[in-house]
DRENROLO-455900 format. One record per residue (C-alpha): residue number from 0; x, y, z. Coordinates in Angstrom, 2 decimals. Layout:
BEGIN
    nr        c1        c2        c3
   NUM         X         Y         Z
...
***
This chain:
BEGIN
    nr        c1        c2        c3
     0    -15.57    -22.25     -0.43
     1    -15.86    -18.77     -2.44
     2    -13.20    -16.15     -1.01
     3    -13.39    -12.54     -1.96
     4     -9.78    -11.05     -1.55
     5     -9.64     -7.40     -0.78
     6     -5.85     -5.66     -1.19
     7     -5.96     -2.75      1.20
     8     -3.79     -0.52      3.60
     9     -6.63      0.82      5.71
    10     -4.45      4.04      6.76
    11     -6.78      4.45      8.88
    12     -9.97      2.48      8.37
    13    -12.82      4.66      7.38
    14    -16.44      4.57      6.49
    15    -15.67      4.12      2.35
    16    -14.07      1.11      3.47
    17    -16.50     -0.34      5.61
    18    -18.82      0.04      2.55
    19    -16.35     -1.50      0.06
    20    -16.63     -4.61      2.54
    21    -20.25     -4.79      2.52
    22    -20.59     -4.20     -1.37
    23    -17.77     -6.71     -1.77
    24    -20.19     -9.43      0.34
    25    -23.25     -8.48     -1.38
    26    -21.87     -8.41     -4.85
    27    -19.75    -11.53     -4.66
    28    -22.03    -13.86     -2.61
    29    -18.65    -14.99     -1.06
    30    -18.40    -17.19      1.91
    31    -15.29    -15.10      3.66
    32    -13.43    -12.06      2.79
    33     -9.35    -12.05      3.26
    34     -7.58     -8.83      2.88
    35     -4.08     -8.58      2.03
    36     -2.99     -5.54      3.85
    37      0.38     -3.44      4.05
    38      2.56     -3.51      7.31
    39      3.57     -0.87      9.51
    40      4.75      1.09      5.97
    41      2.45      2.31      3.66
    42      3.05      2.42     -0.37
    43      3.68      5.79     -0.05
    44      6.41      5.14      2.14
    45      4.96      6.62      5.36
    46      4.79      4.96      8.87
    47      1.22      4.09      9.18
    48     -1.27      5.86     11.66
    49     -1.53      2.77     13.32
    50      0.43     -0.41     13.69
    51     -0.36     -3.09     11.30
    52     -2.08     -5.37     14.07
    53     -4.52     -2.37     14.98
    54     -5.23     -1.89     11.81
    55     -6.09     -5.74     10.88
    56     -8.32     -5.67     14.27
    57    -10.48     -2.61     12.60
    58    -10.58     -4.60      9.33
    59    -11.86     -7.66     11.06
    60    -14.55     -5.73     13.15
    61    -16.00     -4.33     10.39
    62    -16.56     -6.88      7.74
    63    -13.07     -8.81      6.93
    64    -12.54    -12.73      8.25
    65     -8.56    -12.94      7.73
    66     -6.10    -10.30      7.38
    67     -2.60    -11.14      5.78
    68      0.17     -9.07      5.65
    69      1.96     -7.68      2.16
    70      5.58     -7.91      2.74
    71      7.48     -4.53      2.76
    72      9.25     -5.41     -0.48
    73      6.06     -5.47     -2.21
    74      4.74     -2.40     -0.22
    75      7.86      0.01     -0.91
    76      7.87     -0.15     -4.59
    77      5.69      0.97     -7.36
    78      2.17     -0.08     -7.59
    79      3.00     -2.46    -10.49
    80      4.84     -4.99     -7.71
    81      2.72     -3.85     -4.90
    82     -0.09     -5.46     -6.89
    83      1.99     -8.29     -8.23
    84      3.00     -9.00     -4.45
    85     -0.67     -9.09     -3.48
    86     -2.05    -11.02     -6.21
    87      1.10    -13.80     -5.71
    88     -0.15    -14.14     -2.10
    89     -3.96    -14.51     -3.22
    90     -2.66    -16.95     -5.47
    91     -1.60    -19.18     -2.15
    92     -5.26    -19.36     -0.85
    93     -7.16    -22.41     -2.07
    94    -10.77    -22.13     -3.37
    95    -12.92    -20.07     -5.38
    96    -11.36    -16.55     -5.43
    97    -12.82    -13.08     -6.62
    98    -10.58    -10.07     -6.17
    99    -12.69     -7.07     -5.36
   100    -11.23     -3.58     -5.73
   101    -12.50     -0.06     -5.54
   102    -12.20      2.20     -8.29
   103    -13.59      5.36    -10.18
   104    -14.94      3.33    -12.91
   105    -17.86      1.28    -13.03
   106    -16.82     -0.28    -16.16
   107    -14.32     -3.13    -15.48
   108    -14.16     -4.37    -19.22
   109    -12.56     -0.65    -19.91
   110    -10.04     -1.25    -17.18
   111     -9.29     -4.64    -18.59
   112     -8.88     -3.23    -21.99
   113     -6.26     -0.88    -20.65
   114     -4.68     -3.66    -18.61
   115     -3.90     -5.56    -21.83
   116     -2.44     -2.71    -23.69
   117      0.48     -3.87    -25.79
   118      3.55     -1.22    -26.52
   119      4.11     -0.28    -30.35
   120      6.92      1.90    -32.04
   121      4.76      4.91    -32.04
   122      4.04      4.40    -28.34
   123      7.49      3.81    -27.45
   124      8.88      7.00    -29.19
   125      5.96      8.95    -27.15
   126      7.46      7.23    -23.83
   127     10.90      8.14    -24.85
   128      9.79     11.92    -25.01
   129      8.67     12.00    -21.82
   130     11.32     10.28    -20.20
   131     13.70     12.56    -21.94
   132     11.68     15.70    -20.47
   133     13.03     14.45    -16.83
   134      9.74     12.72    -16.02
   135     10.24      8.93    -14.30
   136      9.06      5.95    -15.99
   137      6.07      5.21    -14.50
   138      4.64      9.21    -14.83
   139      6.18      9.04    -18.58
   140      4.22      5.77    -19.27
   141      1.12      7.15    -18.03
   142      1.32     10.30    -19.91
   143      2.26      8.11    -23.54
   144     -0.75      5.97    -22.83
   145     -3.16      8.85    -22.46
   146     -2.01     10.17    -25.49
   147     -2.86      6.97    -27.29
   148     -6.73      7.31    -26.45
   149     -8.87      9.79    -25.01
   150    -10.31      6.86    -23.22
   151     -7.46      5.87    -21.89
   152     -6.87      9.38    -20.83
   153    -10.12      9.45    -18.65
   154     -9.41      6.10    -17.11
   155     -6.02      7.11    -15.98
   156     -6.81     10.32    -14.41
   157     -7.72      8.50    -11.35
   158     -5.68      6.68     -8.71
   159     -7.58      3.92     -7.84
   160     -8.23      3.20    -11.83
   161     -4.44      2.97    -12.42
   162     -4.08      0.51     -9.15
   163     -7.15     -1.49    -10.28
   164     -5.33     -1.90    -13.85
   165     -2.16     -3.10    -12.12
   166     -4.18     -5.59    -10.26
   167     -5.39     -7.01    -13.27
   168     -2.28     -6.98    -15.36
   169     -0.83     -8.79    -12.14
   170     -3.43    -11.70    -12.37
   171     -2.67    -11.79    -16.12
   172      1.14    -12.24    -15.58
   173      0.98    -14.75    -12.87
   174     -1.59    -16.83    -15.06
   175     -3.79    -16.60    -11.85
   176     -7.26    -18.37    -11.33
   177     -8.58    -15.15     -9.42
   178    -11.54    -13.45    -11.00
   179    -12.19     -9.98    -10.79
   180    -15.14     -7.37     -9.44
   181    -15.23     -3.63     -9.39
   182    -17.00     -1.58     -6.62
   183    -17.36      1.69     -7.90
   184    -15.56      4.03     -5.29
   185    -17.89      6.21     -3.20
   186    -17.64     10.10     -1.99
   187    -13.95     11.97     -1.97
   188    -11.24     10.87     -4.57
   189     -8.15      8.86     -3.24
   190     -5.93     11.91     -2.50
   191     -8.75     14.50     -1.53
   192     -7.67     16.17      1.71
   193    -11.22     17.74      2.06
   194    -13.93     16.37      4.42
   195    -16.90     14.98      2.48
   196    -20.14     14.55      4.31
   197    -20.60     11.20      2.20
   198    -17.31      9.19      2.55
   199    -13.97     11.11      3.45
   200    -10.62      9.72      2.32
   201     -8.02      8.04      4.50
   202     -6.09     11.12      3.21
   203     -8.74     13.44      4.40
   204     -8.81     11.63      7.82
   205     -5.16     11.85      8.35
   206     -5.24     15.62      7.81
   207     -8.05     15.83     10.47
   208     -6.07     14.17     12.36
   209     -3.01     16.28     11.95
   210     -5.49     19.15     12.56
   211     -7.39     17.96     15.66
   212    -10.37     18.13     13.69
   213    -12.07     15.23     15.56
   214    -15.85     16.50     14.78
   215    -15.31     15.60     10.99
   216    -13.19     12.65     12.03
   217    -16.12     11.06     13.91
   218    -18.29     11.49     11.02
   219    -15.66      9.84      8.79
   220    -14.73      6.70     10.62
   221    -16.24      3.76     12.37
   222    -16.40      3.95     16.49
   223    -13.45      1.77     17.12
   224    -11.28      3.57     14.82
   225    -12.32      7.22     16.29
   226    -11.55      6.15     19.91
   227     -7.98      4.90     18.65
   228     -7.37      8.10     17.12
   229     -8.78     10.07     20.45
   230     -6.35      7.95     22.32
   231     -2.98      8.90     20.37
   232     -0.77     10.87     22.10
   233     -0.26     13.87     19.79
   234      3.04     14.89     21.00
   235      4.58     11.67     20.83
   236      3.08     11.36     17.32
   237      4.89     14.74     16.00
   238      8.20     13.21     16.99
   239      8.03     10.27     14.41
   240      9.30     12.10     11.53
   241     12.04     13.75     13.03
   242     13.19     10.55     14.68
   243     13.20      8.93     10.97
   244     15.11     12.27      9.57
   245     17.94     11.48     12.23
   246     18.24      7.72     11.32
   247     18.26      8.70      7.74
   248     20.96     11.46      8.24
   249     23.31      8.39     10.19
   250     22.52      5.72      7.31
   251     22.99      7.89      4.14
   252     26.29      9.13      5.51
   253     27.54      5.20      6.48
   254     25.97      2.88      3.66
   255     26.54      2.47     -0.04
   256     23.06      3.15     -1.07
   257     23.59      1.85     -4.86
   258     21.95     -1.38     -4.24
   259     19.05     -0.26     -2.53
   260     15.88     -0.88     -4.24
   261     14.72      1.66     -6.91
   262     17.77      3.93     -5.90
   263     18.84      5.42     -9.52
   264     20.07      8.22    -11.17
   265     22.40      9.77     -8.67
   266     19.40      9.97     -6.14
   267     21.50      8.12     -3.21
   268     24.25     11.56     -3.61
   269     21.30     13.94     -3.63
   270     20.01     12.41     -0.54
   271     23.46     12.47      1.08
   272     23.97     16.10      0.30
   273     20.48     16.95      1.39
   274     20.76     14.99      4.65
   275     23.84     17.33      5.58
   276     22.67     20.76      4.70
   277     18.83     19.86      5.91
   278     18.36     20.78      9.67
   279     14.87     18.96      9.75
   280     12.75     16.43      7.95
   281     10.55     18.95      6.10
   282     13.41     20.84      4.78
   283     15.27     17.67      3.92
   284     12.04     16.42      1.66
   285     12.02     20.12      0.34
   286     15.66     19.92     -0.94
   287     15.37     16.45     -2.34
   288     12.09     17.36     -4.33
   289     12.53     17.56     -8.12
   290      9.74     16.99    -11.11
   291     11.71     13.52    -11.84
   292     10.97     12.21     -8.42
   293      7.58     12.01     -7.10
   294      6.99     12.57     -3.27
   295      5.80      8.89     -2.65
   296      9.16      7.88     -4.45
   297     11.27      9.93     -2.50
   298      9.36      8.82      0.73
   299      9.77      4.99     -0.18
   300     13.65      5.34     -1.15
   301     14.00      6.79      2.37
   302     12.19      3.85      3.75
   303     14.05      1.29      2.09
   304     17.32      2.90      2.47
   305     16.58      2.46      6.46
   306     15.18     -1.09      6.01
   307     18.48     -1.77      3.73
   308     15.92     -3.50      1.15
   309     18.00     -4.82     -1.75
   310     15.27     -6.65     -3.54
   311     15.42     -6.06     -7.31
   312     12.72     -5.75     -9.65
   313     13.75     -9.08    -10.97
   314     13.69    -10.60     -7.79
   315     10.17     -9.15     -6.98
   316      9.15    -10.52    -10.52
   317     10.59    -14.20     -9.71
   318     10.13    -14.53     -5.99
   319      7.75    -17.22     -4.80
   320      5.52    -17.06     -1.79
   321      6.70    -19.27      0.80
   322      5.10    -17.76      3.97
   323      2.33    -15.52      4.82
   324      2.32    -13.33      7.99
   325     -0.91    -13.73      9.86
   326     -2.33    -10.38     11.26
   327     -5.82    -11.24     12.44
   328     -8.72    -13.70     12.24
   329    -12.24    -13.35     13.15
   330    -12.91    -16.14     16.06
   331    -15.03    -18.07     13.89
   332    -12.78    -18.29     10.80
   333     -9.66    -19.65     12.20
   334    -10.51    -22.29      9.69
   335     -9.54    -20.12      7.01
   336     -5.98    -20.60      8.04
   337     -6.35    -24.23      6.28
   338     -6.45    -22.87      3.22
   339     -3.37    -21.08      2.80
   340     -1.13    -23.36      0.88
   341      2.19    -22.44      2.21
   342      3.96    -21.54      5.36
   343      2.04    -19.52      7.99
   344      3.09    -17.30     10.64
   345      1.20    -16.31     13.46
   346      3.85    -14.59     15.52
   347      7.41    -12.44     14.65
   348      9.35    -15.52     15.80
   349      7.80    -17.99     13.15
   350      9.09    -15.82     10.17
   351     11.98    -16.40      8.68
   352     15.39    -14.55      9.68
   353     15.89    -12.87      6.68
   354     12.47    -11.38      6.16
   355     12.04     -7.94      5.51
   356      8.91     -7.73      7.73
   357     10.95     -8.19     10.90
   358     13.38     -5.11      9.77
   359     10.16     -3.08      9.20
   360      8.88     -3.95     12.43
   361     11.85     -3.06     14.11
   362     12.17      0.25     12.62
   363      8.56      1.28     13.36
   364      9.17     -0.25     16.69
   365     12.08      2.28     17.17
   366     10.70      5.29     15.71
   367      7.02      4.80     17.47
   368      8.49      3.07     20.66
   369      5.85      0.52     20.61
   370      6.43     -3.12     21.30
   371      5.55     -6.07     18.69
   372      2.62     -8.15     18.98
   373      1.26    -11.25     17.22
   374     -1.84    -12.38     15.10
   375     -5.18    -11.00     16.94
   376     -8.27    -13.15     17.17
   377    -11.06    -10.85     16.88
   378    -14.62    -11.06     17.97
   379    -17.38     -9.46     15.49
***
């Protein structure tokens, strides 16, 4: 069986995602599409706009056949480990596999060339220069790579290209048998918050949602997603950030944060001081910002602190995938479960008790006041 694999967040699912799934089926000639999707927290460290089971149902409704969860330890980290975790899960799927990703570039070979770049002495010096200027490692690496080649600079200027490169690197690192195909992104850029008459980004849809701009939302997302967003209690939704801030004020004051994933360079002290001085979530994030840390890094670190995520980079590299959590399956595709070459969980009680998925779901439930769910069987 030929399986197309799509790594995603669908926060929320929008028309460009539907286009990507349709193009994936057409370009690969696959029998089935399996999505590997982040759970209740996204890679930016934010609460997802809808819980993972709702987003998984959207994926099935509009083109996927099975949705697996990417665990929080791989979501709430850098693009390198986000990609690595997803490819590890893809490696558990039996059959002919093709990774389909969207990017701003149509040139797969150029992406592969950047992915296979090997550092030399000159590059190391340039990298160190940027590190000394106060930039984080990921930003410094990207800036140094751009200096190595004008072609690299053009490719690295687009966020989906960067993630695509990490997927290709993860395939190589894991000696994966997953092939790759590239679907050119249509419409707005990944982080563009403006409405696009062709395909608005998920970032734009979230911004429209915050502004109650449902006239443009209706043109940007499929009907089932629109109906869900219309049903959301906006007053309740507006409380999520402050509830999370209340938790962080307590946790940073009572826990040793040095062992938390990606806590570095005294950021734990900065967070403790800012939590005391800040009156609300927005003020807290304003106070902890600096050019050394991206907003995404800060949000992820907050989430990791609340989850007590102590995964080290080494553990993320070495960890084997012993189980996968099933979020949704198309009703005529349940045979796909037999292709997963490890333990599977279709409800929370089947997960290992030390699974970070359980911690993330409990935190999400506490903040959003929503009860958990189990695998959804979806009719398309």
